[in-house]
C-alpha positions as CSV (number, residue, x, y, z in Angstrom):
1,M,8.7,37.4,-18.8
2,L,11.1,34.7,-17.6
3,N,14.6,34.2,-19.5
4,M,15.1,30.2,-20.1
5,S,18.5,30.6,-19.1
6,Q,17.2,31.3,-15.7
7,Q,15.3,28.3,-15.2
8,P,16.3,26.6,-12.0
9,A,17.2,22.9,-12.4
10,I,13.8,20.9,-11.8
11,Y,14.5,17.7,-13.5
12,N,15.2,14.4,-12.2
13,P,18.5,15.0,-10.4
14,V,21.3,12.5,-11.1
15,L,23.5,12.0,-7.9
16,Q,27.2,12.2,-8.5
17,N,28.0,10.7,-5.1
18,R,26.1,8.2,-2.8
19,S,26.8,9.0,0.6
20,L,25.8,7.1,3.6
21,L,26.5,8.2,7.1
22,V,25.8,5.4,9.5
23,V,26.0,6.5,13.4
24,D,26.4,3.8,16.2
25,D,28.1,3.9,19.4
26,E,29.3,0.1,19.1
27,E,32.2,-0.4,16.9
28,N,31.6,-4.0,15.9
29,I,28.1,-2.8,14.5
30,L,29.7,0.3,12.4
31,Q,32.3,-2.3,10.8
32,A,29.7,-5.0,10.3
33,I,27.6,-2.3,8.5
34,Q,30.5,-1.2,6.5
35,R,31.5,-4.7,5.4
36,S,27.6,-4.9,4.1
37,F,28.0,-2.1,1.9
38,R,31.4,-3.2,0.6
39,G,31.0,-3.6,-3.2
40,T,27.9,-1.3,-3.5
41,K,27.7,2.2,-5.3
42,Y,27.7,3.7,-1.7
43,Q,30.3,5.5,0.0
44,V,29.8,5.0,3.7
45,Y,30.9,7.1,6.8
46,T,30.7,6.1,10.2
47,A,30.2,8.1,13.4
48,S,30.1,6.8,17.0
49,S,28.1,9.6,18.7
50,A,25.5,12.2,17.5
51,E,27.9,14.8,17.9
52,D,30.6,13.1,15.7
53,A,27.5,12.8,13.0
54,L,26.8,16.3,12.9
55,N,30.4,17.2,12.5
56,I,30.8,14.6,9.4
57,L,27.5,16.3,7.7
58,K,29.4,19.7,7.9
59,L,32.4,18.2,6.1
60,H,30.8,15.7,3.5
61,D,28.0,15.6,1.1
62,V,25.7,13.1,2.7
63,Q,22.4,12.0,1.3
64,V,21.1,9.4,3.8
65,V,21.7,9.0,7.5
66,L,21.1,5.4,9.4
67,S,21.5,5.8,13.0
68,D,21.2,3.7,16.0
69,F,18.5,4.8,18.6
70,R,19.7,4.2,22.2
71,M,23.2,6.0,22.3
72,P,24.6,8.0,25.1
73,E,24.3,11.6,25.6
74,I,22.2,12.3,22.4
75,N,20.2,9.4,21.2
76,G,19.3,8.6,17.5
77,G,15.7,10.2,17.7
78,A,17.3,13.4,19.0
79,L,19.8,13.4,16.0
80,V,17.3,12.9,13.2
81,K,15.3,15.8,14.5
82,D,18.5,17.8,14.7
83,V,19.6,16.6,10.9
84,Q,15.9,17.3,9.6
85,Q,16.2,21.2,11.0
86,Q,19.9,21.4,9.6
87,Y,19.4,19.4,6.5
88,P,15.5,19.1,5.4
89,E,16.6,17.0,2.4
90,I,18.8,14.4,3.9
91,V,16.8,11.2,4.4
92,S,17.4,9.6,7.8
93,M,16.5,6.0,9.1
94,I,16.5,4.7,12.8
95,L,18.1,1.2,13.7
96,T,16.4,0.1,16.6
97,G,16.0,-2.9,19.1
98,Q,12.3,-4.0,20.1
99,A,13.0,-2.0,23.5
100,D,13.0,1.2,22.0
101,F,10.4,0.6,19.3
102,E,7.7,3.0,21.0
103,V,9.7,5.8,21.2
104,A,11.4,5.5,17.6
105,V,7.8,5.2,16.3
106,D,6.8,8.6,17.7
107,V,9.9,10.0,16.4
108,M,8.8,8.7,12.8
109,N,5.4,9.8,13.0
110,S,6.7,13.2,13.6
111,G,8.5,13.1,10.3
112,A,12.0,13.4,11.3
113,A,12.6,9.7,10.4
114,Y,12.1,8.0,7.0
115,K,11.8,4.6,8.2
116,F,13.2,2.3,11.0
117,L,14.9,-0.7,10.8
118,S,15.3,-3.3,13.4
119,K,18.2,-5.1,14.9
120,P,19.6,-7.9,13.9
121,W,19.3,-6.9,10.3
122,N,19.4,-8.9,7.1
123,N,22.2,-7.4,4.8
124,K,20.1,-7.7,1.7
125,E,17.0,-6.2,3.2
126,L,19.3,-3.2,4.5
127,I,20.8,-2.4,1.1
128,E,17.6,-2.5,-0.4
129,Q,16.3,0.0,2.4
130,V,19.1,2.4,1.8
131,D,18.3,2.1,-1.7
132,H,14.7,3.2,-1.3
133,A,16.0,5.8,0.8
134,F,18.2,7.4,-2.0
135,D,15.3,7.3,-4.1
136,E,13.4,9.5,-1.4
137,Y,16.4,11.7,-1.3
138,Q,15.8,12.5,-5.1
139,Q,12.3,13.0,-4.8
140,R,13.3,15.5,-2.0
141,L,15.7,17.3,-4.2
142,I,12.7,17.9,-6.8
143,A,10.3,18.8,-4.1
144,R,12.7,21.5,-2.9
145,S,13.7,22.6,-6.4
146,K,9.9,23.2,-7.1
147,E,10.0,25.3,-3.7
148,Q,12.7,27.5,-5.1
149,I,10.7,27.9,-8.2
150,T,7.9,29.2,-6.1
151,Q,9.8,31.5,-3.9
152,Q,11.6,32.9,-7.2
153,Y,8.9,33.4,-9.6
154,I,5.6,32.8,-8.4
155,K,5.6,33.9,-4.7
156,P,3.7,37.0,-5.3
157,E,0.2,34.9,-6.1
158,R,1.0,32.7,-3.0
159,V,1.2,36.1,-1.1
160,L,-2.1,37.4,-2.3
161,F,-3.8,33.8,-1.8
162,D,-2.7,33.9,1.8
163,R,-3.9,37.4,2.3
164,A,-7.2,36.7,1.0
165,A,-7.7,33.5,2.9
166,E,-6.6,35.1,6.1
167,H,-9.1,38.2,5.7
168,L,-11.9,35.8,5.4
169,L,-10.6,33.9,8.3
170,S,-10.5,37.2,10.3
171,Q,-14.0,38.1,9.1
172,N,-15.4,34.6,10.3
173,Q,-16.5,34.2,6.6
174,K,-17.2,30.7,5.7
175,F,-15.3,29.4,2.6
176,A,-13.5,26.4,0.9
177,V,-10.0,26.4,-0.6
178,A,-9.5,24.0,-3.4
179,S,-6.4,22.9,-4.6
180,I,-5.6,21.4,-8.3
181,I,-2.4,19.7,-8.8
182,L,-1.0,18.9,-12.3
183,S,0.4,15.5,-11.4
184,D,2.8,14.7,-14.4
185,M,6.3,16.0,-14.1
186,A,6.8,16.1,-17.8
187,F,4.5,18.9,-17.8
188,L,7.4,21.1,-16.3
189,D,9.3,21.3,-19.7
190,Y,5.8,22.6,-21.4
191,Y,5.5,25.0,-18.7
192,W,8.7,26.8,-19.1
193,Q,8.3,26.7,-22.9
194,Q,4.9,28.5,-22.4
195,Q,6.5,31.0,-20.0
196,E,9.1,31.9,-22.6
197,A,6.2,32.5,-25.2
198,G,4.2,34.8,-22.6
199,T,1.4,32.2,-22.2
200,S,0.4,29.8,-19.5
201,I,-1.7,26.6,-19.4
202,L,-2.6,27.5,-16.2
203,D,-4.6,30.5,-17.6
204,S,-6.7,28.1,-19.8
205,I,-7.4,26.0,-16.6
206,E,-8.2,29.0,-14.7
207,S,-11.2,29.7,-17.1
208,I,-12.4,26.1,-17.1
209,V,-12.4,26.5,-13.0
210,S,-15.0,29.6,-13.6
211,T,-17.1,27.6,-15.9
212,Y,-17.3,24.6,-13.5
213,L,-17.4,26.1,-10.1
214,S,-18.3,29.8,-10.0
215,P,-17.1,33.2,-12.0
216,S,-16.7,34.7,-8.1
217,C,-14.3,31.9,-7.2
218,E,-10.9,33.4,-6.9
219,V,-8.0,31.7,-8.5
220,F,-4.2,31.7,-7.7
221,E,-1.4,30.0,-9.3
222,V,1.2,29.5,-6.7
223,D,3.5,26.9,-8.0
224,V,4.4,25.7,-11.3
225,D,1.7,22.9,-11.1
226,Q,-0.8,24.0,-8.6
227,L,-3.3,26.3,-8.5
228,L,-5.3,27.2,-5.3
229,V,-8.9,28.2,-5.5
230,I,-10.8,29.9,-3.1
231,I,-14.5,29.3,-3.1
232,P,-16.9,31.6,-1.7
233,E,-19.6,30.8,1.1
234,S,-22.2,30.6,-1.5
235,E,-20.7,27.6,-3.4
236,C,-19.8,26.0,-0.2
237,N,-23.1,23.6,-0.1
238,A,-23.6,19.8,-0.2
239,N,-22.9,19.7,-4.2
240,L,-19.5,21.0,-3.6
241,H,-17.5,18.1,-3.8
242,D,-19.5,16.8,-6.9
243,S,-18.6,19.8,-8.4
244,L,-15.2,19.3,-8.1
245,V,-15.4,15.8,-9.2
246,V,-17.0,17.3,-12.6
247,L,-14.5,20.0,-12.6
248,G,-11.5,17.0,-12.4
249,E,-13.2,15.3,-15.3
250,A,-13.2,18.4,-17.4
251,L,-9.7,19.3,-16.8
252,S,-8.4,15.6,-17.7
253,L,-10.7,15.8,-21.1
254,T,-9.3,19.3,-22.0
255,C,-5.8,18.7,-21.3
256,G,-6.3,15.5,-23.3
257,A,-8.2,16.7,-26.2
258,D,-5.9,19.8,-26.9
259,K,-3.0,18.4,-29.0
260,L,-1.2,21.6,-28.1
261,H,-0.8,20.9,-24.3
262,P,1.0,17.7,-22.8
263,K,-1.7,15.0,-21.6
264,I,-1.5,15.4,-18.1
265,A,-3.4,14.4,-15.0
266,S,-4.9,16.5,-11.9
267,Q,-5.2,15.7,-8.4
268,L,-8.0,17.7,-6.6
269,A,-8.2,18.3,-2.7
270,Y,-10.3,20.6,-1.0
271,A,-11.1,21.9,2.8
272,E,-13.8,23.9,4.0
273,S,-13.4,26.7,6.9
274,P,-12.5,26.7,9.8
275,F,-9.6,24.2,8.9
276,E,-9.6,21.9,11.9
277,G,-6.9,24.0,13.9
278,S,-4.7,24.7,11.0
279,N,-3.5,27.7,9.7
280,I,-3.5,28.7,6.0
281,A,0.2,27.8,5.9
282,Q,-0.4,24.3,7.5
283,L,-3.3,23.9,5.3
284,V,-1.6,24.5,2.1
285,H,1.3,22.3,3.3
286,S,-0.8,19.2,4.3
287,I,-2.8,19.6,0.8
288,R,0.5,19.9,-0.9
289,N,1.7,16.7,0.7
290,I,-1.2,14.3,-0.1
291,S,0.7,11.7,-2.1
292,T,-0.3,9.8,-5.0
293,H,-0.6,6.5,-2.9
294,D,-3.2,8.5,-0.9
295,Y,-5.4,9.4,-4.1
296,A,-5.0,5.7,-5.1
297,D,-6.1,4.4,-1.7
298,H,-8.9,6.6,-1.6
299,I,-10.2,5.1,-4.9
300,T,-9.4,1.5,-3.4
301,Q,-11.7,2.2,-0.3
302,G,-14.8,2.6,-2.5
303,K,-14.9,6.3,-2.9
304,C,-16.8,7.5,-6.1
305,S,-13.9,10.0,-7.4
306,D,-9.9,10.8,-6.6
307,V,-11.0,14.2,-5.2
308,I,-10.3,14.4,-1.4
309,R,-11.8,16.2,1.3
310,L,-8.9,17.3,4.0
311,D,-10.6,17.1,7.3
312,A,-9.9,15.9,10.7
313,A,-11.0,12.4,9.7
314,H,-8.3,12.3,6.6
315,L,-5.7,13.6,8.9
316,A,-6.6,11.1,11.3
317,Q,-6.7,8.3,9.2
318,K,-3.2,9.3,7.6
319,K,-1.7,9.3,11.1
320,R,-2.9,5.9,11.3
321,K,-1.4,4.6,8.0
322,Q,2.1,5.9,9.0
323,T,1.8,4.2,12.1
324,I,0.8,0.9,10.8
325,Q,3.6,1.2,8.1
326,N,6.1,2.1,10.7
327,S,5.2,-1.0,12.8
328,I,4.9,-3.7,10.5
329,Q,8.7,-4.6,10.8
330,Q,8.5,-4.7,14.4
331,A,5.4,-6.8,14.6
332,I,7.5,-9.3,12.3
333,N,10.3,-9.4,14.7
334,S,8.1,-9.7,17.7
335,N,5.6,-12.3,16.7
336,Q,2.6,-9.8,16.9
337,F,1.2,-11.5,13.9
338,S,-0.7,-14.6,14.4
339,L,-2.8,-17.2,12.3
340,Y,-6.2,-17.8,12.2
341,F,-7.8,-20.9,10.3
342,Q,-11.3,-20.9,8.1
343,P,-12.3,-24.7,7.9
344,K,-13.2,-26.0,4.4
345,V,-15.9,-28.7,4.7
346,N,-16.1,-31.6,2.0
347,L,-19.4,-32.0,0.9
348,S,-19.3,-35.6,0.0
349,N,-18.8,-36.8,3.7
350,G,-18.7,-33.8,6.2
351,I,-15.1,-34.0,6.9
352,V,-12.7,-31.2,7.5
353,E,-9.2,-31.7,6.5
354,R,-8.4,-28.3,5.0
355,A,-8.4,-24.8,6.1
356,E,-7.4,-21.3,4.6
357,V,-5.0,-19.6,6.8
358,L,-5.4,-15.9,7.5
359,M,-3.4,-13.4,9.2
360,R,-4.5,-11.2,12.1
361,W,-2.6,-8.8,14.1
362,E,-3.4,-6.9,17.4
363,H,-1.5,-3.5,17.6
364,S,0.1,-2.5,20.8
365,S,-1.6,1.0,20.5
366,L,-4.6,0.5,17.5
367,G,-5.7,-2.7,18.7
368,W,-6.8,-5.2,16.1
369,V,-5.9,-4.0,12.5
370,S,-7.8,-5.9,9.6
371,P,-5.6,-7.7,7.1
372,E,-7.1,-5.7,4.2
373,E,-5.6,-2.5,5.7
374,F,-2.5,-3.6,6.8
375,I,-1.4,-5.7,3.9
376,S,-2.6,-3.0,1.3
377,L,-0.3,-0.7,3.1
378,S,2.5,-3.3,2.8
379,E,1.9,-3.6,-0.8
380,L,2.6,0.2,-1.2
381,D,6.0,0.3,0.4
382,G,7.2,-3.1,-0.5
383,Q,6.9,-4.7,3.3
384,I,4.5,-7.4,1.8
385,E,7.2,-9.5,1.0
386,K,8.4,-9.6,4.4
387,I,5.0,-10.4,5.7
388,G,4.6,-13.2,3.1
389,T,8.0,-14.8,4.2
390,W,6.7,-14.9,7.9
391,L,3.2,-16.1,6.6
392,F,4.9,-19.0,4.7
393,K,7.2,-20.1,7.5
394,K,4.6,-20.0,10.2
395,S,1.9,-21.6,8.2
396,V,4.4,-24.4,7.2
397,A,5.6,-24.8,10.7
398,D,2.1,-25.2,12.0
399,L,0.9,-27.5,9.1
400,G,3.7,-30.2,9.9
401,V,2.4,-29.8,13.8
402,L,-1.2,-30.6,12.7
403,R,-0.1,-33.5,10.2
404,K,1.7,-35.0,12.8
405,Q,-1.1,-34.9,15.4
406,Y,-4.2,-35.3,13.1
407,G,-3.2,-37.2,10.3
408,E,-1.4,-36.8,6.7
409,K,-4.7,-35.6,4.8
410,V,-4.5,-32.1,6.7
411,S,-3.7,-29.4,4.3
412,L,-3.6,-25.4,4.3
413,A,-4.3,-23.0,1.9
414,I,-1.9,-19.8,1.9
415,N,-2.7,-16.6,0.1
416,V,-0.1,-15.2,-2.0
417,S,0.3,-11.3,-2.9
418,P,0.6,-10.4,-6.5
419,R,3.8,-8.5,-5.7
420,Q,5.2,-11.8,-4.7
421,L,4.8,-13.3,-8.2
422,K,6.6,-10.6,-9.9
423,T,9.8,-12.6,-9.3
424,S,10.8,-16.2,-8.6
425,Q,11.8,-15.7,-5.0
426,I,8.8,-17.1,-3.7
427,V,10.1,-20.5,-5.6
428,E,13.2,-20.2,-3.8
429,E,11.3,-19.7,-0.2
430,F,9.2,-22.8,-0.7
431,T,12.3,-24.8,-2.2
432,Y,14.1,-24.4,0.9
433,L,10.8,-24.9,3.4
434,L,10.1,-28.1,1.7
435,A,13.6,-29.4,2.2
436,E,13.9,-28.0,5.7
437,T,10.5,-29.8,7.0
438,G,10.0,-32.7,4.9
439,L,6.5,-31.9,4.2
440,S,4.7,-33.3,1.3
441,P,4.3,-30.4,-1.2
442,E,0.5,-31.4,-2.2
443,C,-0.4,-30.4,1.4
444,I,0.1,-26.8,0.6
445,E,-2.0,-24.9,-1.6
446,L,-1.3,-21.1,-2.8
447,E,-4.4,-18.7,-3.3
448,I,-3.9,-16.5,-6.2
449,T,-6.5,-13.7,-6.9
450,E,-8.2,-13.9,-10.2
451,G,-7.1,-10.5,-11.1
452,C,-3.5,-11.1,-10.2
453,V,-3.5,-13.8,-13.1
454,I,-4.8,-11.6,-15.5
455,D,-2.8,-8.4,-15.2
456,D,0.5,-10.2,-15.6
457,L,-0.4,-13.4,-17.1
458,E,2.9,-14.1,-18.6
459,Q,4.8,-13.4,-15.7
460,T,2.3,-15.0,-13.0
461,G,2.0,-17.9,-15.4
462,K,6.0,-18.6,-15.2
463,V,6.1,-18.6,-11.5
464,L,3.1,-20.6,-11.0
465,W,4.6,-23.5,-13.4
466,E,7.6,-23.3,-11.1
467,L,5.7,-23.6,-8.1
468,K,3.6,-26.3,-9.8
469,D,7.0,-28.2,-10.5
470,L,7.7,-28.2,-7.0
471,G,4.4,-30.2,-6.2
472,L,2.3,-27.5,-4.5
473,R,-1.1,-26.9,-5.5
474,I,-2.6,-23.8,-7.0
475,A,-5.8,-22.4,-6.4
476,I,-7.3,-19.3,-8.4
477,D,-9.4,-17.3,-5.4
478,D,-12.3,-14.8,-6.0
479,F,-13.4,-16.2,-9.4
480,G,-16.1,-14.4,-10.7
481,S,-15.4,-10.9,-8.7
482,G,-14.5,-9.2,-11.8
483,Y,-13.2,-11.3,-14.6
484,A,-15.0,-14.8,-14.6
485,S,-13.3,-15.9,-17.6
486,F,-11.9,-19.8,-18.3
487,A,-9.8,-18.4,-20.9
488,Y,-6.7,-18.3,-19.1
489,L,-7.2,-21.6,-16.7
490,S,-5.8,-23.9,-19.8
491,K,-2.6,-21.9,-19.5
492,L,-2.0,-22.2,-16.0
493,P,-1.5,-25.2,-13.7
494,V,-4.7,-24.7,-11.7
495,D,-5.7,-27.5,-9.1
496,V,-8.8,-25.4,-7.5
497,L,-11.1,-23.0,-8.4
498,K,-12.7,-20.8,-5.6
499,L,-16.2,-19.5,-6.2
500,D,-16.2,-15.8,-4.9
501,K,-19.2,-14.9,-2.6
502,I,-20.7,-12.7,-5.0
503,L,-21.7,-15.7,-6.9
504,I,-23.1,-17.4,-4.1
505,D,-25.2,-14.5,-2.6
506,D,-27.8,-14.7,-5.4
507,L,-28.0,-18.6,-5.7
508,E,-31.3,-18.8,-3.9
509,T,-33.3,-16.4,-6.1
510,N,-31.4,-16.3,-9.2
511,N,-32.0,-19.2,-12.0
512,D,-29.6,-17.8,-14.2
513,M,-26.9,-17.9,-11.4
514,I,-27.6,-21.6,-10.8
515,D,-27.5,-22.4,-14.6
516,M,-24.2,-20.4,-14.6
517,L,-22.7,-22.0,-11.6
518,K,-23.5,-25.8,-12.8
519,S,-21.7,-25.0,-15.9
520,I,-18.6,-24.0,-14.2
521,I,-18.4,-26.5,-11.7
522,D,-19.2,-29.3,-14.8
523,L,-16.4,-27.7,-16.8
524,C,-14.2,-27.9,-14.1
525,G,-14.9,-31.4,-13.7
526,R,-13.8,-32.2,-17.2
527,M,-10.4,-30.3,-16.6
528,Q,-10.4,-32.0,-13.2
529,I,-10.3,-28.9,-11.1
530,E,-11.7,-29.1,-7.6
531,V,-14.4,-26.1,-6.7
532,V,-14.6,-24.7,-3.6
533,A,-17.3,-22.1,-2.7
534,E,-16.4,-19.3,-0.1
535,G,-19.0,-17.0,1.9
536,V,-21.6,-19.8,2.2
537,E,-23.7,-18.3,4.8
538,N,-27.0,-20.7,5.2
539,E,-28.2,-24.4,5.1
540,R,-30.1,-23.6,1.8
541,Q,-26.9,-22.5,-0.2
542,V,-25.3,-25.7,1.2
543,K,-27.8,-28.0,-0.1
544,M,-27.9,-26.5,-3.5
545,L,-24.3,-26.2,-3.9
546,K,-24.0,-30.0,-3.0
547,E,-26.7,-30.9,-5.7
548,L,-24.5,-28.9,-8.2
549,G,-21.4,-31.1,-7.5
550,C,-19.4,-28.4,-5.5
551,H,-16.7,-30.2,-3.7
552,Y,-16.0,-28.1,-0.8
553,I,-17.6,-25.1,1.1
554,Q,-15.9,-22.2,3.1
555,G,-18.1,-19.8,5.0
556,Y,-19.8,-18.7,8.2
557,V,-22.5,-21.3,7.8
558,Y,-20.0,-23.6,9.3
559,S,-17.2,-21.5,11.0
560,R,-15.6,-18.0,10.8
561,P,-11.9,-18.0,10.8
562,I,-10.7,-19.5,14.6
563,T,-7.6,-20.2,16.2
564,K,-5.5,-23.1,15.8
565,E,-6.5,-24.7,19.0
566,N,-10.3,-24.4,17.9
567,F,-9.5,-25.7,14.5
568,E,-7.8,-28.7,16.2
569,K,-11.0,-29.3,18.1
570,I,-12.8,-29.6,14.8
571,L,-10.6,-31.9,13.6
572,I,-11.1,-34.2,16.2
573,N,-14.9,-33.9,16.4
574,Q,-15.5,-35.4,13.0
575,P,-17.2,-35.4,10.6
576,F,-19.6,-32.3,10.7
577,I,-23.2,-32.9,10.1
578,Y,-25.2,-30.5,8.4
579,P,-29.3,-30.3,9.7
580,K,-31.2,-32.9,7.7
581,D,-32.8,-30.7,5.1
582,A,-29.3,-29.6,4.0
583,H,-27.4,-32.8,3.8
584,S,-29.7,-35.3,2.4
């Protein structure tokens, strides 16, 4: 039995010292970064070479290393690999110029570096990135503490698991390994209480596994919060994934229903032999390192559950995500992003004076990366705000050019991320852009997703009213995709309502949908809100929307998103005339 006084420190560590080591062979850069951190909570050490940096790490307790990439003798990539080997808990970041980008990304994909920052840097963003690095350091301390627990107290179970799995592999027997991780850190308190009492919540979970999978499964308690299950060949069939989904649901219900147990959530992952070239240790490490974001992303991609199958496709996708996240800052700095324009047609006269701007990205090694992919990833690590800033500046600059050439009626709609509405920074950005360019604010329309509004109506409403006070137009995007409620419209400064494609798809065959759209459009008319139908794909839909009183349409029936040059051709060749049966 474990004596409670023997417990390792496994709770959230509070850093007594916050030390940052900056490495660069240029003295002026070292001094500039030191000045950036004056008045902050960080102690900053400096080194002019990789050798000096390693010597400082021997003498001082440093949590984060920020190194230049291009240095004589030993470059920053080699340095962070040495740091990872000697001090695995230290978080290393690389500060690099554009010329070293590809090599730096390779270093980061190897896991030696946490992030890269580009020269020249923004002081505020630099401090924010260092803040994130110290948060990562604390998470590594927690992980290391848990590893120590495993080594000291649960290692025998892990040894037994390794032996059993390796034996099956040596016999060329087909089997699967499932991992159950209890994902609430508060569970650890309860774990130690039960150890003292001679019981374990994991014991009850083992019995549930036997019930929902098979009594022939072997269950190993390999960590304070993790079970590994060897599932025999007889259970490795097409229904294995579904069985694990049911198991996860059963575990959640059990833990929540039993008041003696803490309410916790579980994360399930599994792999089937052979393990795509991985040995058992590598497999367990890969499963253990599936992040909470990975599970969340698994759900957003339309999977029916949060049970992850670890296979070659999953590993390749994870590497792709890392490459995309590591490349975003460089894409901003080197203008790899571009804008496309999807025209909006005025149904009353066929004139195009408006368009929605959409971002596109041709990655140097991955090719075209969809906005859905890189925007969702940037939401996870906070880079969406940098992308948004680029989008606002570029859109406003292009809009100024278009209005000079094609008239003062040209306007653009710009998408806004939910994260950008958490603070008033977006208000400050547009205040500056309007003052700098002299553009009339009503030619800029900000599109906000309906779900974003509902999720935090008070904060979102506050920011939207501030944007409205600047004179900008506010559009609610994707209306009808999940909420379809007018309750919040009276509380917000809404100028435009965009009907989601899901409402348009059934327009030709569903009379109830026609009645509903007529009611929406009529109500918007009384509220002086313009209506835009997006996702319009054929002439029949155009005619019906015109008859219902819809103001604008946007969709493939007229144009896909196009380059600025092609959008200009549309502005010149006005108006757009629909076929006779659609325009009459």
